[in-house]
matplotlib code that plots the C-alpha trace (Angstrom):
import matplotlib.pyplot as plt

x = [-4.7, -7.1, -7.5, -10.2, -8.9, -5.5, -8.7, -9.9, -6.9, -5.3, -8.9, -8.1, -5.1, -5.6, -9.4, -6.8, -3.8, -6.2, -4.8, -1.1, -1.3, -4.0, -1.0, 1.9, 0.8, -1.6, -4.4, -6.8, -4.4, -1.8, -4.4, -1.9, -1.2, 2.0, 5.5, 5.9, 8.0, 11.8, 14.1, 17.5, 15.7, 13.0, 14.3, 11.3, 8.0, 5.7, 6.9, 7.3, 3.7, 3.3, 5.4, 3.6, 0.2, 1.7]
y = [3.7, 1.2, -0.5, 1.0, 4.6, 2.8, 2.1, 5.1, 6.7, 3.8, 4.6, 7.8, 7.9, 5.5, 7.7, 10.9, 9.1, 6.8, 9.6, 9.4, 5.7, 5.1, 7.7, 6.0, 1.9, 3.1, 1.9, 1.8, 0.0, -2.3, -3.3, -3.9, -1.9, -4.2, -4.0, -6.4, -9.0, -8.0, -10.4, -9.3, -8.4, -5.9, -2.3, -0.3, -1.1, -0.8, -3.4, -5.4, -5.0, -6.6, -9.5, -10.0, -9.5, -12.0]
z = [25.4, 25.1, 22.1, 20.6, 20.6, 18.7, 16.4, 15.6, 15.6, 12.4, 11.0, 11.5, 9.7, 7.4, 6.6, 5.9, 3.4, 0.6, -1.4, -1.1, -0.8, -4.1, -5.5, -4.4, -4.8, -8.4, -7.1, -9.2, -11.9, -10.0, -7.5, -4.3, -1.5, -0.5, -1.7, -3.7, -5.4, -6.0, -7.1, -8.8, -12.0, -10.5, -11.4, -10.0, -7.8, -10.4, -11.1, -7.9, -7.7, -10.3, -9.3, -6.4, -7.9, -10.5]

ax = plt.figure().add_subplot(projection="3d")
ax.plot(x, y, z, "-o")
ax.set_aspect("equal")
plt.show()
């Protein structure tokens, strides 16, 4: 495959999965699409996202 074909597949993937990412990462509230910052006091993803954004 050439690079342009990969680019189209990647765009299609995110177009199709956007709603899942919005739900899983709670993007409307957390404004984050990463795995956050975890330390020994971080019990859940939502806290890790807030930590990283800080």
